[in-house]
C-alpha positions as CSV (number, residue, x, y, z in Angstrom):
1,M,64.8,91.1,57.8
2,A,65.6,94.3,59.7
3,A,69.0,94.9,60.9
4,S,69.5,94.2,64.7
5,T,69.9,97.3,66.9
6,W,71.6,95.2,69.7
7,S,75.2,95.6,70.2
8,S,77.5,93.8,72.6
9,P,79.5,95.6,75.4
10,V,82.7,94.8,73.3
11,D,81.0,96.8,70.4
12,D,80.0,99.6,72.7
13,V,83.6,99.7,74.1
14,T,85.2,99.7,70.7
15,R,82.9,102.6,69.4
16,S,83.8,104.6,72.7
17,I,87.5,104.0,72.1
18,A,87.2,105.1,68.5
19,A,85.5,108.4,69.6
20,L,88.0,109.0,72.4
21,V,91.0,108.5,70.1
22,G,89.5,111.0,67.6
23,E,89.3,113.6,70.1
24,D,91.5,116.8,70.0
25,T,92.4,117.4,73.7
26,R,95.1,120.2,73.1
27,H,92.9,122.7,74.4
28,V,91.6,120.9,77.5
29,P,92.6,122.4,80.8
30,G,95.3,120.4,82.7
31,V,93.0,119.6,85.7
32,V,90.4,118.1,83.3
33,Q,93.1,116.2,81.4
34,A,94.4,114.8,84.6
35,E,91.0,113.5,85.4
36,R,90.6,112.1,81.9
37,M,94.0,110.4,82.1
38,K,93.1,108.9,85.3
39,Q,89.7,107.5,84.1
40,I,91.5,106.1,80.8
41,R,94.1,104.3,82.8
42,Q,91.3,102.9,85.2
43,G,89.4,101.6,82.1
44,I,92.4,100.1,80.6
45,N,93.0,98.1,83.9
46,R,89.6,96.9,84.0
47,L,89.6,95.9,80.4
48,E,93.0,94.0,81.2
49,A,91.3,92.2,84.0
50,Q,88.5,91.1,81.9
51,F,90.8,90.0,79.1
52,N,92.6,87.8,81.5
53,A,89.3,86.4,82.7
54,E,88.2,85.8,79.2
55,L,91.4,84.3,78.0
56,R,91.1,81.8,80.8
57,V,87.8,80.5,79.5
58,F,89.4,80.5,76.0
59,D,92.3,78.5,77.2
60,K,89.9,75.9,78.8
61,Q,87.7,75.6,75.7
62,Q,90.7,75.5,73.5
63,G,89.1,78.4,71.5
64,W,92.2,78.6,69.1
65,V,91.4,75.2,67.6
66,V,88.2,76.7,65.6
67,S,90.5,79.1,63.7
68,G,92.9,76.4,62.8
69,H,95.7,77.3,65.1
70,Q,97.9,74.6,66.7
71,G,98.1,76.2,70.1
72,R,96.9,79.1,72.2
73,H,100.4,80.9,72.0
74,G,100.3,81.0,68.2
75,W,96.7,82.3,68.3
76,L,97.6,85.1,70.9
77,R,100.6,86.0,68.6
78,R,98.7,86.3,65.5
79,N,95.4,87.7,66.8
80,C,96.5,89.6,69.9
81,Q,100.1,90.7,68.9
82,F,101.5,89.1,71.9
83,S,104.9,87.9,72.0
84,S,105.3,84.1,72.9
85,G,106.6,85.3,76.5
86,A,103.8,87.8,77.1
87,G,101.2,85.3,75.8
88,A,102.6,82.5,78.0
89,D,102.6,85.1,81.1
90,R,98.8,86.0,80.4
91,I,97.8,82.4,80.2
92,R,99.9,81.4,83.4
93,L,98.2,84.5,85.2
94,G,94.7,83.4,84.3
95,R,95.4,79.8,85.5
96,Q,96.8,81.0,88.8
97,L,94.0,83.6,89.4
98,E,91.6,80.9,89.0
99,E,93.1,78.8,91.7
100,L,93.1,82.1,93.8
101,P,89.6,83.6,93.4
102,Q,90.3,86.2,96.2
103,T,93.3,87.5,94.4
104,A,91.5,87.6,91.1
105,A,88.6,89.7,92.8
106,A,91.5,92.0,94.2
107,F,92.7,92.5,90.6
108,H,89.3,93.4,89.4
109,E,88.8,95.7,92.4
110,L,92.2,97.4,91.9
111,G,91.3,97.9,88.2
112,S,88.4,99.8,89.0
113,A,89.6,101.9,91.9
114,S,93.4,102.3,91.2
115,S,96.0,101.8,88.5
116,I,98.2,98.8,88.2
117,S,101.5,99.2,86.2
118,P,102.9,96.3,84.4
119,A,105.7,96.1,86.9
120,E,103.1,95.8,89.8
121,E,101.3,93.2,87.8
122,R,104.6,91.2,87.3
123,L,105.2,91.5,91.1
124,A,101.8,90.4,92.0
125,R,102.3,87.4,89.7
126,A,105.7,86.5,91.3
127,V,104.2,86.9,94.8
128,T,101.2,84.6,93.9
129,S,103.5,82.0,92.4
130,T,105.8,82.0,95.2
131,A,103.0,81.7,97.8
132,R,101.5,78.9,95.9
133,A,104.9,77.0,95.6
134,R,105.6,77.6,99.3
135,L,102.1,77.1,100.8
136,G,100.4,74.8,98.4
137,P,97.1,73.7,99.6
138,R,97.5,75.6,102.8
139,L,97.2,78.9,101.1
140,S,94.3,81.0,102.4
141,I,94.1,84.6,101.6
142,P,91.7,86.4,104.1
143,A,88.6,88.0,102.6
144,R,88.8,91.8,102.5
145,S,86.0,94.3,102.6
146,P,85.2,96.1,99.3
147,G,87.6,98.9,98.8
148,S,90.2,97.6,101.3
149,V,92.6,96.3,98.7
150,A,92.2,99.4,96.5
151,A,92.8,101.7,99.8
152,S,95.9,100.0,100.7
153,V,97.5,101.0,97.3
154,P,99.3,104.5,97.6
155,P,98.1,106.9,95.1
156,R,100.3,108.0,92.4
C-alpha cells in the first residue's frame, strides 16, 4: 500500500514551526524582523485560541481516559507541560467561553488581528467571570462587526 500524502493542518503547522525555528535571522533587516515577529505573535495567539477550543472538546469527551489518566489536569501536566494551576485556568476558560460565544469569537478575532498578552488574557477571564457572577443569565454581550473588537485594542 502506498504511503498517504495527506497531512493534517497540525502536521503542516509543526513542519512550518520546525523550518522557522531553524532559520538564521541575524542578518534580516530590522524592519523585516519587526514584521516577522508580529506575524509570529499573531500566529501564536491564533494557535492558543484553537488550543482552548480543542481543549474544551477534549474536556467534554474525557479524552484523557483513553491514555489511562485519572483526570484532565494530570493529562495536561504530563502531555502539555502545564502546571496544575495553568491547566485548571485553561479548562475554566474553555468552559466560560463556551457559555459566552461572542466573547469566544472576540478571542479568535483578536488572535488574528492583534496580540494578546498573558496578562490581557487573565484580565479578560477575570472580567468574564465577574460579569457572569453578577449578571448571570441576564448577561448579553452585543454583537460587533468584524474587526471592531481588534480595532478597539491599542497597537503596541
